[in-house]
TITORDO-581682 format. One line per 10 residues: their letters; for each residue x, y, z of C-alpha. Coordinates in steps of 0.25 Angstrom, whole numbers. Layout:
A	X/Y/Z | ...
% end
This chain:
MTDAVRPRKT	38/-137/-70 | 30/-125/-78 | 21/-126/-87 | 31/-120/-97 | 39/-134/-99 | 32/-145/-98 | 38/-160/-100 | 37/-167/-113 | 31/-179/-106 | 30/-186/-94
IPIVPVAAGG	39/-198/-91 | 31/-209/-86 | 35/-219/-76 | 36/-232/-84 | 39/-246/-76 | 49/-251/-81 | 50/-266/-72 | 42/-272/-61 | 49/-280/-51 | 44/-284/-36
AGESVGLYEA	49/-273/-27 | 44/-264/-37 | 44/-256/-52 | 56/-249/-58 | 51/-238/-67 | 58/-230/-79 | 57/-214/-76 | 63/-209/-88 | 59/-210/-103 | 67/-214/-114
SKKIYPRTVR	74/-207/-121 | 74/-207/-136 | 85/-202/-144 | 84/-187/-150 | 87/-184/-165 | 85/-171/-168 | 82/-166/-183 | 89/-156/-188 | 83/-141/-191 | 85/-128/-198
GKFARWRWAL	79/-116/-193 | 83/-103/-183 | 84/-109/-170 | 94/-121/-177 | 100/-109/-181 | 101/-103/-169 | 105/-117/-162 | 117/-116/-173 | 120/-102/-170 | 123/-104/-156
VFATQLFFYA	130/-120/-157 | 140/-110/-166 | 141/-98/-157 | 143/-105/-144 | 153/-115/-148 | 162/-105/-157 | 161/-98/-144 | 166/-111/-136 | 175/-118/-143 | 183/-106/-151
MPWVQWGGRQ	183/-95/-135 | 194/-104/-130 | 204/-102/-143 | 202/-87/-143 | 213/-81/-137 | 212/-68/-128 | 225/-60/-126 | 234/-72/-127 | 225/-81/-120 | 213/-89/-120
SLLFDLATRR	201/-79/-120 | 192/-87/-112 | 198/-97/-103 | 196/-100/-87 | 209/-106/-84 | 204/-112/-71 | 219/-116/-66 | 225/-102/-65 | 209/-100/-61 | 209/-86/-72
FYIFRLVLYP	196/-86/-82 | 200/-79/-95 | 187/-74/-102 | 193/-65/-113 | 199/-49/-106 | 195/-54/-93 | 203/-62/-81 | 195/-67/-71 | 197/-74/-57 | 191/-85/-50
QDLIYLSGLL	187/-72/-41 | 178/-67/-53 | 168/-77/-51 | 157/-69/-48 | 159/-64/-64 | 155/-80/-66 | 143/-80/-57 | 140/-66/-65 | 140/-76/-79 | 133/-88/-72
VLSALSLFLF	122/-79/-68 | 120/-71/-79 | 120/-85/-88 | 109/-88/-79 | 101/-77/-79 | 102/-78/-97 | 95/-91/-95 | 84/-88/-87 | 82/-75/-97 | 84/-84/-110
TAVAGRLWCG	74/-94/-104 | 64/-84/-101 | 64/-79/-115 | 65/-92/-121 | 67/-104/-114 | 80/-112/-115 | 88/-104/-127 | 101/-108/-120 | 97/-124/-119 | 92/-123/-135
FACPQTVYTE	104/-114/-141 | 117/-111/-134 | 117/-124/-122 | 129/-132/-125 | 121/-145/-123 | 112/-139/-135 | 126/-134/-143 | 133/-145/-143 | 120/-155/-144 | 117/-149/-158
IFMWVEHKIE	133/-150/-161 | 131/-164/-159 | 120/-167/-166 | 124/-158/-179 | 137/-170/-179 | 127/-181/-177 | 118/-175/-189 | 130/-172/-199 | 137/-187/-196 | 123/-196/-193
GNRIARMRLD	113/-187/-203 | 99/-181/-199 | 90/-185/-189 | 84/-197/-198 | 99/-202/-199 | 102/-202/-186 | 90/-209/-180 | 91/-220/-192 | 107/-221/-189 | 103/-223/-176
GEPFSLEKLV	93/-235/-179 | 103/-241/-187 | 110/-252/-184 | 125/-253/-181 | 133/-249/-195 | 146/-243/-200 | 139/-231/-205 | 133/-228/-190 | 146/-232/-184 | 154/-220/-192
KKWFKHVVWI	143/-210/-192 | 140/-212/-176 | 156/-214/-172 | 159/-200/-181 | 149/-195/-174 | 154/-197/-160 | 169/-194/-162 | 164/-179/-168 | 155/-178/-155 | 167/-180/-146
GIAMWTGFTF	176/-171/-155 | 167/-161/-151 | 165/-164/-139 | 179/-165/-137 | 184/-153/-143 | 171/-146/-134 | 178/-151/-120 | 192/-147/-126 | 186/-133/-128 | 178/-132/-113
VGYFTPIREL	192/-135/-107 | 199/-124/-115 | 191/-115/-108 | 200/-119/-95 | 212/-122/-102 | 219/-114/-112 | 214/-123/-124 | 226/-120/-133 | 234/-125/-121 | 224/-137/-119
GMEFLQTRMG	223/-138/-135 | 240/-141/-134 | 239/-150/-123 | 227/-159/-129 | 238/-157/-141 | 250/-164/-132 | 241/-173/-124 | 244/-165/-112 | 230/-160/-106 | 228/-161/-93
SWEVFWVVFY	220/-171/-86 | 207/-162/-83 | 207/-156/-96 | 206/-168/-103 | 194/-172/-93 | 187/-160/-95 | 188/-159/-111 | 182/-176/-110 | 172/-173/-100 | 167/-161/-107
GFATYGNAGF	168/-165/-120 | 160/-179/-118 | 149/-170/-110 | 149/-163/-122 | 148/-176/-129 | 138/-183/-122 | 129/-171/-119 | 128/-167/-134 | 130/-180/-142 | 121/-191/-131
MREQVCKYMC	115/-183/-122 | 110/-171/-129 | 92/-168/-125 | 95/-177/-111 | 105/-164/-108 | 94/-154/-109 | 82/-164/-106 | 88/-169/-93 | 101/-166/-89 | 100/-149/-90
PYARFQSAMF	93/-142/-78 | 89/-130/-87 | 78/-140/-93 | 72/-141/-80 | 70/-126/-73 | 69/-119/-87 | 53/-118/-84 | 56/-109/-72 | 62/-99/-82 | 51/-101/-94
DRDTLIASYD	36/-96/-92 | 25/-92/-103 | 32/-83/-110 | 47/-89/-113 | 49/-93/-126 | 49/-105/-130 | 48/-117/-143 | 34/-117/-143 | 26/-126/-152 | 11/-120/-155
TGRGEPRGVR	1/-128/-150 | -11/-119/-156 | -5/-118/-168 | 2/-133/-172 | -9/-141/-163 | -14/-151/-169 | -5/-156/-177 | -5/-164/-189 | 2/-167/-202 | -2/-160/-216
AKGRDGKALG	4/-159/-230 | 12/-145/-233 | 0/-134/-236 | -11/-142/-228 | -19/-133/-220 | -18/-140/-207 | -29/-131/-200 | -39/-135/-211 | -35/-150/-205 | -36/-147/-192
LGDCIDCGLC	-20/-146/-190 | -13/-136/-183 | 1/-132/-190 | 10/-144/-182 | 12/-156/-193 | 19/-164/-183 | 31/-167/-190 | 38/-169/-177 | 50/-159/-182 | 48/-152/-170
VQVCPTGIDI	51/-163/-162 | 62/-169/-172 | 72/-157/-171 | 71/-155/-153 | 84/-158/-148 | 76/-163/-135 | 66/-170/-144 | 55/-163/-137 | 42/-160/-144 | 41/-146/-143
RQGLQYECIG	24/-147/-147 | 21/-152/-133 | 26/-139/-126 | 37/-135/-119 | 46/-145/-113 | 56/-144/-104 | 67/-152/-115 | 64/-140/-126 | 79/-133/-126 | 71/-121/-134
CGLCVDACNT	80/-124/-147 | 70/-121/-156 | 72/-130/-165 | 58/-136/-165 | 54/-122/-169 | 65/-122/-182 | 58/-136/-185 | 43/-132/-183 | 46/-120/-192 | 52/-129/-203
VMDRMALPPG	42/-138/-203 | 29/-125/-203 | 38/-117/-215 | 36/-132/-225 | 22/-133/-221 | 21/-118/-224 | 16/-115/-210 | 20/-102/-201 | 32/-105/-193 | 29/-105/-177
LIRYATENGL	24/-117/-173 | 34/-120/-164 | 40/-107/-160 | 48/-101/-149 | 36/-95/-141 | 30/-93/-126 | 19/-101/-120 | 10/-87/-120 | 12/-84/-133 | 9/-97/-138
AKGWSSSQVW	-3/-97/-129 | -7/-83/-132 | -3/-84/-146 | 4/-70/-145 | 12/-64/-156 | 27/-66/-157 | 30/-51/-151 | 19/-53/-139 | 28/-66/-135 | 40/-59/-135
RRVFRPRVLV	35/-46/-125 | 30/-58/-116 | 46/-64/-118 | 51/-51/-112 | 43/-51/-100 | 48/-45/-87 | 57/-61/-81 | 64/-59/-94 | 67/-44/-92 | 70/-45/-78
YGCVLLALTI	81/-56/-83 | 86/-48/-95 | 89/-35/-85 | 95/-43/-75 | 104/-52/-86 | 108/-38/-92 | 110/-34/-78 | 120/-43/-73 | 126/-44/-86 | 128/-30/-87
GLLASLVLRV	134/-32/-72 | 144/-42/-75 | 148/-36/-88 | 152/-24/-79 | 159/-31/-70 | 169/-37/-79 | 173/-25/-86 | 174/-16/-73 | 182/-29/-66 | 195/-25/-61
PLKVDVVRDR	205/-34/-68 | 212/-37/-54 | 209/-45/-41 | 214/-46/-27 | 213/-57/-16 | 218/-53/-3 | 221/-64/7 | 228/-61/22 | 241/-70/23 | 238/-79/36
GSLARIAEGG	250/-83/37 | 254/-70/43 | 245/-60/51 | 249/-46/54 | 262/-42/60 | 271/-31/63 | 281/-30/51 | 294/-21/52 | 292/-6/56 | 280/-10/64
QLENVYRLQI	273/-12/52 | 259/-20/53 | 259/-31/44 | 248/-40/37 | 249/-49/24 | 241/-52/14 | 240/-60/1 | 235/-53/-10 | 230/-62/-24 | 231/-51/-36
MNATEKQQAY	224/-56/-48 | 227/-50/-61 | 216/-51/-70 | 220/-45/-81 | 230/-51/-91 | 243/-43/-89 | 253/-41/-78 | 249/-32/-67 | 255/-24/-57 | 246/-22/-44
RIAATGLDGL	247/-12/-34 | 244/-18/-19 | 240/-8/-8 | 232/-6/4 | 222/3/12 | 213/3/25 | 223/7/34 | 232/21/38 | 247/13/35 | 243/2/28
HVASDELVEV	252/-2/17 | 258/-13/8 | 272/-18/13 | 274/-27/1 | 276/-26/-14 | 265/-16/-17 | 267/-19/-33 | 263/-33/-38 | 263/-40/-51 | 252/-50/-56
GAAQSRWVAV	253/-58/-70 | 242/-57/-82 | 230/-63/-77 | 237/-67/-64 | 237/-69/-48 | 248/-68/-39 | 246/-70/-22 | 256/-56/-15 | 259/-56/-1 | 255/-40/6
RLQLPADKAP	262/-35/16 | 252/-23/22 | 258/-15/34 | 252/-5/45 | 258/3/55 | 255/-6/67 | 248/9/74 | 240/11/61 | 228/1/64 | 220/-4/77
PGSHTVHFEV	221/-20/80 | 212/-27/70 | 206/-32/56 | 208/-20/48 | 201/-18/34 | 212/-15/20 | 210/-15/8 | 220/-19/-4 | 221/-11/-16 | 228/-19/-29
GTADGGAHVS	228/-11/-42 | 237/-10/-53 | 246/-1/-54 | 242/8/-66 | 228/7/-56 | 220/-2/-67 | 215/-11/-57 | 212/-11/-43 | 208/-19/-33 | 204/-17/-17
EKAVFLVPR	203/-30/-8 | 199/-29/7 | 208/-35/18 | 212/-36/32 | 222/-30/40 | 226/-35/54 | 231/-27/64 | 235/-36/76 | 233/-32/90
% end
């Protein structure tokens, strides 16, 4: 781990028991429940804006229709993937690979610029934790009320609030699981099957599995997922450097800390601007103290910035004691313009250019993509034979996949040898977004080619010439 990401503290190995053969030691620190405080500010608004945007897309898209079908559907049963007007087949896996590469490069770019932006604002763990915490706040009250309720002995009020909270949590989680499955099974059909109690066993399993995963992660595990389960927290240091924007505490301005009345001159008292109120710790979703420097648990949400700026405003002090800054900027006292000039350094520009080029290439490939797929398989049960009229015949099986949403008529031809022609039906009809296996017989006068294997090409295209695909095959001429 580099000096850009420092552990918050060392966990000691403490003997917990002694026996005749040796000692047992505890290797893990006891975890305390975190009660994040609600805060208002620029970054809190951004977080909620991303919550609304991501969840509006996630919950609404399966219900949006496009041309009489679901606009976004990954139909594994029929091996069709519908993305608005696009119909993709498993043979189009290259586009998924391209999307994964773009996602990885985007992660590298955003992390190099401003740290864990994905974690702090758009990660599903962050989003659903924020939603569940909002429900908890509305039912159990603010931070102090929640702490008091948990510390109280069992009572009817505590039972009602706790159970009501969990009922709402489970409802949100189950609806989330249902929506998730709705991306793989048409959601309207899934809804009717649910109402008629006819859902398939696998559909029930995945609804419950995804729902309870959401319930467990967002309701109970919360920051433990970010701190211990997410691998990004561990390898982020490889993408950080001293010119990465991170939530930072200005030690030179804030130290030494000390409580003082509003309006009192901290410098006259020998104090910095930090009044040691602890609000930056109370609002942190992972419970860290940003004043101890950057830690791998920090998800870059900026809530500590909002909390500190609120306090600075009340104390009539300038904002920015905690702010997004770079380590070099803080150490050298750079202005905002100087910091941003170093943020857009060669490493970031290279990431940006590569990402832009790959995005343009992927979009161009999708736009220019031919909505037709053809696979050629030799018929292993029938080798080359002599047909009527002294013609040498090879038999093939063609899988023609129509990647449009209307029925198409395709014409089949063959090239590569003089006199080669298609002896079976040359015109084949394939339904909308369907595939069809077709037996194709190629014939050639026996004296037109020497013995051996000869490369030929199947030319398959729409009758109107709108789409055309050429696939290579081998024509066998026996000795």
